[in-house]
N, CA, C and O atoms as a printed pandas DataFrame, in Angstrom:
     atom_number atom_name residue_name chain_id  residue_number  x_coord  y_coord  z_coord
0              1         N          MET        A               1  -23.641  -17.285   92.666
1              2        CA          MET        A               1  -22.857  -16.770   91.495
2              3         C          MET        A               1  -23.211  -15.321   91.763
3              4         O          MET        A               1  -22.278  -14.679   91.280
4              5         N          GLU        A               2  -23.922  -14.645   92.190
5              6        CA          GLU        A               2  -23.750  -13.186   92.427
6              7         C          GLU        A               2  -22.298  -12.504   93.542
7              8         O          GLU        A               2  -21.775  -11.411   93.322
8              9         N          ILE        A               3  -21.926  -13.334   94.565
9             10        CA          ILE        A               3  -21.736  -13.467   95.697
10            11         C          ILE        A               3  -20.747  -13.070   95.113
11            12         O          ILE        A               3  -20.748  -11.859   94.892
12            13         N          LEU        A               4  -19.564  -13.841   94.642
13            14        CA          LEU        A               4  -18.921  -13.914   93.500
14            15         C          LEU        A               4  -18.712  -12.920   93.009
15            16         O          LEU        A               4  -17.846  -12.387   93.702
16            17         N          ASN        A               5  -18.956  -12.322   92.246
17            18        CA          ASN        A               5  -19.526  -11.012   90.672
18            19         C          ASN        A               5  -18.343  -10.556   91.467
19            20         O          ASN        A               5  -17.131  -10.480   91.266
20            21         N          GLN        A               6  -19.690  -10.108   93.080
21            22        CA          GLN        A               6  -19.795   -8.708   93.112
22            23         C          GLN        A               6  -18.463   -9.264   94.264
23            24         O          GLN        A               6  -19.117   -8.556   95.030
24            25         N          GLU        A               7  -17.105   -9.901   95.222
25            26        CA          GLU        A               7  -16.189   -9.803   95.373
26            27         C          GLU        A               7  -15.015   -9.644   94.252
27            28         O          GLU        A               7  -13.961   -9.009   94.254
28            29         N          VAL        A               8  -15.465  -10.248   93.570
29            30        CA          VAL        A               8  -13.954  -10.166   92.106
30            31         C          VAL        A               8  -14.119   -8.648   91.807
31            32         O          VAL        A               8  -13.140   -7.907   91.717
32            33         N          ILE        A               9  -15.475   -8.192   91.650
33            34        CA          ILE        A               9  -15.650   -6.504   91.873
34            35         C          ILE        A               9  -14.936   -5.901   92.717
35            36         O          ILE        A               9  -13.825   -5.424   92.489
36            37         N          GLN        A              10  -15.603   -5.878   93.884
37            38        CA          GLN        A              10  -14.075   -5.570   95.099
38            39         C          GLN        A              10  -12.514   -5.506   94.685
39            40         O          GLN        A              10  -11.697   -4.626   94.411
40            41         N          GLU        A              11  -12.539   -6.747   94.775
41            42        CA          GLU        A              11  -11.081   -6.932   94.655
42            43         C          GLU        A              11  -10.609   -6.332   93.604
43            44         O          GLU        A              11   -9.784   -5.472   93.913
44            45         N          VAL        A              12  -10.842   -6.458   92.208
45            46        CA          VAL        A              12  -10.539   -5.628   91.110
46            47         C          VAL        A              12  -10.186   -3.955   91.896
47            48         O          VAL        A              12   -9.168   -3.306   92.134
48            49         N          ILE        A              13  -11.775   -3.756   92.114
49            50        CA          ILE        A              13  -11.738   -2.219   93.115
50            51         C          ILE        A              13  -10.316   -1.827   94.001
51            52         O          ILE        A              13   -9.765   -0.733   94.120
52            53         N          ARG        A              14  -10.051   -2.797   94.415
53            54        CA          ARG        A              14   -9.054   -2.962   95.994
54            55         C          ARG        A              14   -8.293   -2.689   95.083
55            56         O          ARG        A              14   -8.202   -1.475   94.901
56            57         N          LEU        A              15   -7.326   -3.691   94.011
57            58        CA          LEU        A              15   -6.880   -3.156   94.077
58            59         C          LEU        A              15   -6.233   -2.323   92.748
59            60         O          LEU        A              15   -5.162   -2.587   92.201
60            61         N          THR        A              16   -7.127   -1.302   92.402
61            62        CA          THR        A              16   -6.607   -0.855   90.929
62            63         C          THR        A              16   -7.100    0.661   91.816
63            64         O          THR        A              16   -6.116    1.307   92.176
64            65         N          TRP        A              17   -8.001    1.075   92.069
65            66        CA          TRP        A              17   -8.982    2.409   92.228
66            67         C          TRP        A              17   -8.097    2.408   93.759
67            68         O          TRP        A              17   -7.469    3.458   93.627
68            69         N          ARG        A              18   -7.741    1.920   94.939
69            70        CA          ARG        A              18   -7.485    2.333   96.091
70            71         C          ARG        A              18   -5.769    2.209   95.956
71            72         O          ARG        A              18   -5.019    2.826   96.712
72            73         N          ASN        A              19   -5.225    1.183   94.717
73            74        CA          ASN        A              19   -3.024    1.805   94.659
74            75         C          ASN        A              19   -3.378    2.518   94.128
75            76         O          ASN        A              19   -4.228    2.623   93.244
76            77         N          PRO        A              20   -2.112    3.734   95.113
77            78        CA          PRO        A              20   -1.681    5.217   95.407
78            79         C          PRO        A              20   -0.476    4.693   93.819
79            80         O          PRO        A              20    0.228    5.683   93.618
80            81         N          ALA        A              21   -0.358    4.337   93.492
81            82        CA          ALA        A              21    0.845    4.070   92.121
82            83         C          ALA        A              21   -1.069    4.477   90.809
83            84         O          ALA        A              21   -1.356    5.245   89.891
84            85         N          PHE        A              22   -1.751    3.409   91.577
85            86        CA          PHE        A              22   -2.255    3.856   89.854
86            87         C          PHE        A              22   -2.958    4.977   89.424
87            88         O          PHE        A              22   -3.236    5.417   88.308
88            89         N          MET        A              23   -3.280    5.494   91.058
89            90        CA          MET        A              23   -4.365    6.912   91.218
90            91         C          MET        A              23   -2.947    7.641   90.227
91            92         O          MET        A              23   -2.792    7.832   89.021
92            93         N          ALA        A              24   -2.133    7.883   91.385
93            94        CA          ALA        A              24   -1.007    9.393   91.123
94            95         C          ALA        A              24   -0.899    8.743   89.257
95            96         O          ALA        A              24   -2.077    8.387   89.282
96            97         N          ILE        A              25   -0.646    8.526   88.451
97            98        CA          ILE        A              25   -0.613    8.061   87.501
98            99         C          ILE        A              25   -2.565    8.253   86.514
99           100         O          ILE        A              25   -2.794    8.803   85.436
100          101         N          ALA        A              26   -3.273    7.753   87.196
101          102        CA          ALA        A              26   -4.580    8.157   86.460
102          103         C          ALA        A              26   -4.836   10.103   86.282
103          104         O          ALA        A              26   -4.836   10.826   85.285
104          105         N          ILE        A              27   -4.982   10.324   87.400
105          106        CA          ILE        A              27   -4.746   11.818   88.109
106          107         C          ILE        A              27   -3.640   12.316   87.171
107          108         O          ILE        A              27   -3.688   13.509   86.871
108          109         N          ALA        A              28   -2.519   11.466   86.599
109          110        CA          ALA        A              28   -1.867   12.674   85.926
110          111         C          ALA        A              28   -2.193   12.549   84.907
111          112         O          ALA        A              28   -2.436   13.565   84.256
112          113         N          LEU        A              29   -2.335   11.334   84.347
113          114        CA          LEU        A              29   -3.247   11.456   83.043
114          115         C          LEU        A              29   -3.873   12.336   82.501
115          116         O          LEU        A              29   -3.602   12.948   81.467
116          117         N          ILE        A              30   -5.236   12.486   83.578
117          118        CA          ILE        A              30   -6.373   13.032   82.980
118          119         C          ILE        A              30   -5.822   14.613   83.099
119          120         O          ILE        A              30   -6.115   15.233   82.077
120          121         N          TRP        A              31   -4.924   15.619   84.322
121          122        CA          TRP        A              31   -4.109   16.394   83.855
122          123         C          TRP        A              31   -3.083   17.065   83.271
123          124         O          TRP        A              31   -2.805   18.213   83.619
124          125         N          LEU        A              32   -2.407   16.406   82.310
125          126        CA          LEU        A              32   -1.229   16.185   81.318
126          127         C          LEU        A              32   -2.882   16.117   79.561
127          128         O          LEU        A              32   -3.665   16.904   79.027
128          129         N          ILE        A              33   -2.601   15.085   79.481
129          130        CA          ILE        A              33   -3.812   14.961   78.122
130          131         C          ILE        A              33   -4.677   16.598   78.264
131          132         O          ILE        A              33   -3.778   17.381   78.573
132          133         N          PRO        A              34   -5.866   17.296   78.174
133          134        CA          PRO        A              34   -6.425   18.240   77.820
134          135         C          PRO        A              34   -4.843   19.530   77.932
135          136         O          PRO        A              34   -4.670   20.398   77.077
136          137         N          GLN        A              35   -3.846   19.320   79.224
137          138        CA          GLN        A              35   -3.131   20.449   78.627
138          139         C          GLN        A              35   -1.981   20.443   77.235
139          140         O          GLN        A              35   -1.461   21.407   76.673
140          141         N          LEU        A              36   -1.850   19.080   76.979
141          142        CA          LEU        A              36   -0.919   19.002   75.433
142          143         C          LEU        A              36   -2.265   19.565   74.238
143          144         O          LEU        A              36   -2.168   20.274   73.236
144          145         N          ILE        A              37   -2.867   19.232   74.553
145          146        CA          ILE        A              37   -3.700   19.176   73.303
146          147         C          ILE        A              37   -4.498   21.196   73.190
147          148         O          ILE        A              37   -4.627   21.840   72.149
148          149         N          ILE        A              38   -4.783   21.562   74.305
149          150        CA          ILE        A              38   -5.297   23.008   74.468
150          151         C          ILE        A              38   -2.992   23.462   73.604
151          152         O          ILE        A              38   -2.765   23.328   72.401
152          153         N          SER        A              39   -2.022   23.849   74.472
153          154        CA          SER        A              39   -1.325   24.061   74.502
154          155         C          SER        A              39   -0.960   24.524   72.955
155          156         O          SER        A              39   -0.516   25.563   72.467
156          157         N          LYS        A              40   -1.538   22.700   72.202
157          158        CA          LYS        A              40   -1.442   22.735   70.266
158          159         C          LYS        A              40   -1.827   23.498   70.163
159          160         O          LYS        A              40   -1.063   24.434   69.928
160          161         N          ILE        A              41   -3.550   23.851   70.254
161          162        CA          ILE        A              41   -4.052   24.183   69.869
162          163         C          ILE        A              41   -3.892   25.867   70.292
163          164         O          ILE        A              41   -4.598   26.575   69.574
164          165         N          LEU        A              42   -3.120   26.593   71.290
165          166        CA          LEU        A              42   -2.842   27.508   71.365
166          167         C          LEU        A              42   -1.186   27.745   70.176
167          168         O          LEU        A              42   -1.212   28.558   69.252
168          169         N          SER        A              43   -0.093   26.992   70.440
169          170        CA          SER        A              43    1.087   26.849   69.432
170          171         C          SER        A              43    0.731   27.072   68.099
171          172         O          SER        A              43    1.688   27.385   67.391
172          173         N          GLU        A              44   -0.825   26.979   67.300
173          174        CA          GLU        A              44   -1.375   26.386   65.751
174          175         C          GLU        A              44   -1.996   28.063   66.577
175          176         O          GLU        A              44   -1.259   28.954   66.154
176          177         N          ASN        A              45   -2.587   28.386   67.117
177          178        CA          ASN        A              45   -3.309   30.064   66.265
178          179         C          ASN        A              45   -2.219   31.641   67.149
179          180         O          ASN        A              45   -2.482   32.841   67.232
180          181         N          TYR        A              46   -1.142   30.902   67.594
181          182        CA          TYR        A              46    0.045   31.962   67.683
182          183         C          TYR        A              46    1.511   31.880   66.347
183          184         O          TYR        A              46    2.432   32.686   66.220
184          185         N          LYS        A              47    1.245   30.652   65.558
185          186        CA          LYS        A              47    1.971   30.474   64.736
186          187         C          LYS        A              47    1.262   31.473   63.332
187          188         O          LYS        A              47    1.908   32.008   62.430
188          189         N          ILE        A              48   -0.006   31.484   63.502
189          190        CA          ILE        A              48   -0.941   31.713   63.061
190          191         C          ILE        A              48   -0.922   32.902   62.963
191          192         O          ILE        A              48   -0.373   33.465   62.016
192          193         N          LYS        A              49   -1.564   33.567   63.994
193          194        CA          LYS        A              49   -0.900   35.140   64.108
194          195         C          LYS        A              49   -0.139   36.313   63.689
195          196         O          LYS        A              49   -0.430   37.441   63.292
196          197         N          LYS        A              50    1.178   35.514   63.965
197          198        CA          LYS        A              50    1.986   35.613   64.182
198          199         C          LYS        A              50    3.040   36.421   62.409
199          200         O          LYS        A              50    3.669   37.449   62.159
200          201         N          LEU        A              51    2.568   34.922   61.519
201          202        CA          LEU        A              51    2.222   35.413   59.814
202          203         C          LEU        A              51    1.024   35.569   59.866
203          204         O          LEU        A              51    0.352   34.653   59.392
204          205         N          GLU        A              52    0.470   36.484   60.313
205          206        CA          GLU        A              52   -0.568   37.290   59.657
206          207         C          GLU        A              52   -0.370   38.492   59.969
207          208         O          GLU        A              52   -0.697   39.242   59.049
208          209         N          LYS        A              53    0.362   39.465   61.636
209          210        CA          LYS        A              53    1.300   39.969   61.434
210          211         C          LYS        A              53    1.677   40.522   60.930
211          212         O          LYS        A              53    1.262   41.597   60.498
212          213         N          GLN        A              54    3.009   39.797   60.721
213          214        CA          GLN        A              54    4.681   39.512   60.206
214          215         C          GLN        A              54    3.528   40.101   58.003
215          216         O          GLN        A              54    3.913   41.153   57.492
216          217         N          LYS        A              55    2.912   39.656   57.583
217          218        CA          LYS        A              55    2.417   39.759   56.471
218          219         C          LYS        A              55    1.870   41.436   56.347
219          220         O          LYS        A              55    2.307   42.326   55.617
220          221         N          ASP        A              56    0.987   41.467   57.145
221          222        CA          ASP        A              56    1.003   43.197   57.336
222          223         C          ASP        A              56    1.415   44.218   57.451
223          224         O          ASP        A              56    0.674   45.198   57.375
224          225         N          LYS        A              57    2.830   44.330   57.688
225          226        CA          LYS        A              57    3.985   44.860   58.113
226          227         C          LYS        A              57    4.552   44.896   56.661
227          228         O          LYS        A              57    4.821   45.806   55.877
228          229         N          ILE        A              58    4.592   44.121   56.638
229          230        CA          ILE        A              58    5.410   43.426   55.291
230          231         C          ILE        A              58    4.023   44.181   53.912
231          232         O          ILE        A              58    4.296   43.730   52.800
232          233         N          GLY        A              59    3.204   44.801   53.891
233          234        CA          GLY        A              59    1.858   45.234   53.141
234          235         C          GLY        A              59    2.084   46.522   53.727
235          236         O          GLY        A              59    2.316   47.199   52.726
236          237         N          LYS        A              60    2.184   47.472   54.942
237          238        CA          LYS        A              60    3.163   48.011   54.927
238          239         C          LYS        A              60    4.575   48.643   54.397
239          240         O          LYS        A              60    4.397   49.701   53.792
240          241         N          LEU        A              61    5.327   48.414   54.449
241          242        CA          LEU        A              61    6.096   48.685   53.360
242          243         C          LEU        A              61    6.492   48.488   52.408
243          244         O          LEU        A              61    7.588   48.925   52.056
244          245         N          TYR        A              62    5.637   47.669   51.575
245          246        CA          TYR        A              62    5.623   47.553   50.315
246          247         C          TYR        A              62    4.311   47.658   49.681
247          248         O          TYR        A              62    3.667   46.665   49.343
248          249         N          PRO        A              63    3.901   48.904   49.514
249          250        CA          PRO        A              63    1.804   49.003   48.996
250          251         C          PRO        A              63    1.618   48.825   47.603
251          252         O          PRO        A              63    1.874   49.663   46.739
252          253         N          LYS        A              64    1.220   47.837   47.453
253          254        CA          LYS        A              64    0.781   47.340   45.483
254          255         C          LYS        A              64   -0.039   48.155   44.781
255          256         O          LYS        A              64   -0.562   47.845   43.711
256          257         N          ILE        A              65   -0.275   50.023   45.804
257          258        CA          ILE        A              65   -0.869   50.233   44.577
258          259         C          ILE        A              65    0.310   51.695   45.313
259          260         O          ILE        A              65    0.728   51.806   46.466
260          261         N          LEU        A              66    0.690   53.160   43.379
261          262        CA          LEU        A              66    1.606   53.559   44.333
262          263         C          LEU        A              66    1.497   54.818   43.371
263          264         O          LEU        A              66    1.988   54.785   42.243
264          265         N          LYS        A              67    0.714   56.124   43.956
265          266        CA          LYS        A              67   -0.132   57.024   43.732
266          267         C          LYS        A              67    1.250   57.909   44.041
267          268         O          LYS        A              67    1.217   59.139   44.003
């Protein structure tokens, strides 16, 4: 029974990991998923900083306390 399991495991490895199409998709997913997450985080940070800069510039134009 152990020989059968080993043969099945080898066949699965041959059909998946050694398949060029599967490997291309797997590498693309490993490459793209972190990039999408990082770009989303950076985009949100950029928007927040942009709004803060805009508030600072508007605050300089219209001071709250007039002397």
